[in-house]
C-alpha positions as a printed Julia matrix, in Angstrom:
274×3 Matrix{Float64}:
 161.7   46.55  149.08
 164.53  46.97  150.55
 166.45  50.76  150.31
 169.5   48.34  148.77
 167.53  47.7   145.36
 164.88  49.88  144.97
 162.78  51.23  142.41
 163.01  55.14  141.84
 161.1   55.74  138.84
 160.09  52.95  135.37
 159.68  54.82  132.1
 159.17  53.76  128.83
 162.58  53.7   127.78
 164.55  52.95  130.76
 164.32  52.15  134.78
 166.02  53.8   137.62
 167.31  51.78  140.87
 168.9   52.8   143.66
 171.04  50.88  144.99
 173.4   51.43  147.97
 174.63  55.06  147.19
 174.04  55.17  143.88
 171.18  55.19  140.82
 170.98  52.8   138.27
 169.36  53.81  135.51
 168.84  50.74  132.98
 167.81  50.8   129.24
 164.83  48.71  128.82
 166.53  48.18  124.29
 168.35  49.8   122.62
 168.87  53.05  121.74
 170.66  56.3   120.38
 169.45  58.36  123.1
 170.93  56.18  125.66
 174.69  56.94  123.98
 174.16  60.55  124.36
 172.97  60.24  127.19
 176.47  58.73  128.53
 178.35  60.37  126.87
 176.42  63.7   128.23
 177.29  62.74  131.72
 181.19  61.62  130.63
 181.59  65.19  129.31
 180.33  67.22  132.15
 181.98  65.23  134.15
 185.09  67.21  134.39
 183.37  70.46  135.31
 181.56  71.89  138.23
 178.21  70.63  135.98
 174.74  71.03  138.14
 174.27  67.2   137.44
 174.65  63.89  139.54
 178.46  62.66  139.83
 178.73  59.96  137.04
 179.75  56.93  138.48
 180.06  54.61  135.01
 178.44  53.07  132.42
 178.0   49.42  132.17
 175.57  47.07  130.58
 173.35  49.35  129.15
 172.97  51.3   132.12
 174.45  54.14  133.71
 175.12  55.0   136.97
 175.46  57.67  139.17
 175.44  59.92  142.26
 171.95  59.39  144.55
 171.02  62.97  145.32
 168.76  62.18  148.46
 167.04  63.9   150.25
 165.53  65.67  147.56
 162.43  67.43  145.94
 161.36  67.31  142.22
 160.47  71.25  140.89
 156.98  69.27  139.62
 156.52  68.99  143.02
 157.41  72.78  143.93
 155.01  74.5   141.51
 151.74  72.38  142.62
 153.0   74.05  146.36
 152.33  77.0   144.76
 155.37  78.98  146.15
 158.29  78.23  143.44
 159.86  81.61  142.66
 162.73  80.77  144.88
 163.16  76.94  143.3
 162.4   78.99  139.15
 165.06  80.8   140.43
 167.64  78.47  141.46
 166.65  76.39  138.24
 167.51  79.38  136.19
 170.91  79.59  137.77
 171.35  75.49  137.46
 170.77  76.52  133.53
 173.61  79.06  134.04
 176.01  76.98  135.29
 175.2   73.54  132.54
 175.14  76.76  129.81
 179.23  77.37  130.83
 180.65  74.37  130.43
 181.81  74.03  127.06
 179.99  72.87  124.38
 181.25  69.31  123.15
 181.64  69.86  119.19
 179.63  72.28  116.56
 176.09  73.18  116.82
 173.78  70.23  116.24
 172.33  70.07  113.15
 168.11  69.81  113.26
 165.68  71.79  110.65
 163.14  74.11  111.89
 159.6   71.95  111.84
 157.75  74.77  109.95
 155.63  71.9   108.32
 153.32  71.69  111.15
 152.95  75.48  111.98
 152.04  75.8   108.04
 149.54  73.12  108.07
 148.05  75.08  111.54
 148.45  78.41  109.63
 146.45  77.22  106.89
 143.66  75.28  108.77
 142.69  78.55  110.41
 142.89  81.16  107.27
 146.25  83.32  108.47
 149.99  83.52  106.18
 152.97  81.73  107.35
 154.91  83.88  109.53
 158.83  83.88  108.5
 161.13  82.33  110.35
 164.13  82.02  108.4
 165.59  84.57  111.75
 164.38  81.91  114.11
 166.3   78.88  111.99
 169.56  81.28  111.27
 169.75  81.85  115.4
 169.29  78.23  116.01
 172.2   77.25  112.86
 174.51  79.94  113.8
 174.4   80.67  117.5
 177.9   82.36  117.8
 178.92  82.92  120.68
 175.47  81.97  122.25
 176.47  78.05  121.46
 176.34  76.21  124.95
 176.04  72.82  126.04
 172.6   72.0   125.74
 170.25  69.95  128.04
 167.7   69.89  125.61
 164.47  68.72  126.79
 163.59  71.12  129.94
 160.68  69.44  132.25
 159.66  69.95  135.59
 160.81  66.29  135.95
 164.02  66.83  134.78
 164.76  69.09  137.68
 165.37  68.07  141.42
 166.09  70.09  144.53
 168.66  68.9   146.58
 167.94  69.71  150.48
 170.22  73.3   150.39
 167.94  74.58  147.82
 170.09  73.96  144.76
 169.0   72.1   141.44
 170.38  68.82  139.97
 169.31  68.5   136.63
 168.68  65.0   134.42
 168.04  62.89  132.22
 170.32  64.09  129.49
 169.0   61.5   126.44
 168.76  65.17  124.12
 171.87  66.56  125.42
 173.77  68.84  122.68
 175.72  71.43  121.14
 172.99  74.39  120.93
 172.06  78.11  121.25
 171.38  78.5   124.97
 168.55  80.58  124.65
 166.98  76.84  123.36
 167.12  75.39  126.72
 165.34  78.48  128.36
 162.83  79.03  125.55
 161.23  75.54  126.49
 160.08  77.47  129.35
 158.08  79.86  127.8
 156.24  77.86  125.3
 156.95  74.05  125.51
 156.39  73.85  129.78
 155.37  77.06  130.29
 155.42  78.86  133.54
 153.83  81.99  135.02
 155.09  85.6   133.95
 156.02  86.03  137.54
 158.06  82.69  137.6
 159.77  83.1   133.97
 160.92  86.21  135.98
 162.34  84.63  138.47
 163.77  82.16  135.81
 165.63  84.62  133.63
 167.37  86.63  137.22
 168.34  83.05  137.86
 170.26  82.41  135.11
 171.52  86.09  135.1
 172.79  87.04  131.47
 171.19  88.41  128.47
 170.21  85.46  125.43
 170.84  87.37  121.72
 168.39  86.13  119.68
 166.23  84.91  122.58
 162.45  86.03  120.77
 164.14  84.06  117.49
 164.67  80.75  119.67
 161.08  81.32  121.26
 159.78  81.16  117.41
 161.61  78.27  117.19
 160.69  76.09  119.75
 157.11  77.38  118.85
 156.91  75.42  115.63
 158.49  72.63  117.81
 154.71  72.68  119.49
 152.53  73.3   116.25
 154.45  69.67  114.72
 153.38  67.79  117.99
 149.62  68.89  117.69
 147.69  66.93  114.79
 144.87  68.88  112.98
 142.26  66.49  114.25
 142.56  69.01  117.76
 140.41  71.24  115.41
 137.52  68.6   116.26
 138.49  66.92  119.41
 141.13  68.4   122.09
 143.37  65.88  123.58
 146.19  66.2   126.25
 149.23  68.12  124.92
 150.88  66.91  128.91
 149.19  65.64  131.73
 146.65  68.25  133.33
 147.15  70.45  129.71
 145.06  69.91  126.45
 146.87  70.64  122.98
 144.82  73.73  122.14
 146.14  75.21  125.12
 149.54  74.54  124.57
 149.63  75.69  120.65
 147.26  79.01  121.78
 150.01  79.89  124.26
 152.92  78.72  121.98
 151.52  81.44  119.61
 151.34  84.37  121.72
 154.81  83.7   123.82
 156.15  83.84  120.12
 154.39  86.79  118.8
 152.58  84.9   115.81
 150.04  87.6   116.41
 148.02  86.99  114.08
 147.48  82.45  114.35
 147.56  83.71  117.83
 144.02  85.53  117.59
 142.82  83.29  114.94
 143.2   80.3   117.29
 142.13  82.44  120.22
 138.61  82.4   118.01
 138.73  78.76  117.49
 139.37  77.67  121.05
 138.42  80.44  123.68
 138.36  78.03  126.58
 142.19  77.73  125.92
 143.28  81.4   126.05
 145.39  81.7   129.23
 145.03  78.1   130.63
 148.17  77.0   131.41
 149.68  73.66  132.66
 148.22  72.34  136.24
 151.2   70.91  137.44
């Protein structure tokens, strides 16, 4: 296919094409997240943000800078030598969080029901997550422009090693710990890479443990109790049982972790195979 109209990526909700010196993200159907992403890129265009330059929005699509040549962070993780890229990822989040938030903190209830179901199923008390809810709802000075959906495929590395963040369908104003906590529980990195991430980020995050607990509750909300009988993928190369065991361990929900580890010993200390 000609480089003038090359399909770069096909997803459930969008198709990304390379058109000349730009990329065009075409939405397959109307969705509120499309407008969230458009507004995010428009907002970020006024700042030195680590994102592709915003060109235009038209006819259900976004036109953005083509950042070629690049490597995605997922490919770097598979290479086994990701410390420098992870440090650059932390720097990118720090720069993003320096952008003034577009409005007040997003309202979103703590997803505690799934966590409660799992606690009941394995016979432990539901942990008190009031501190997590308060940290999310009342971030104070920690309020920042949040990407909302950190994932290895949503971070591109330019040829000079700088990270460019993409896919802002879940962007908004949140506690800055919301993004970084995802790399502890939703897309968990190995401990040395977490250290590199925080080193690159270069600043303290108030109430960070509470935000990790908030994100851990999200993981439990995503995993049905049927996983007690039959495991399934949480993400490619990573099982749902491993996801909840990791979430409980890294959020210091110790009783829950110990109970889950006894049910799923094969899932203990199992991290994604990128």
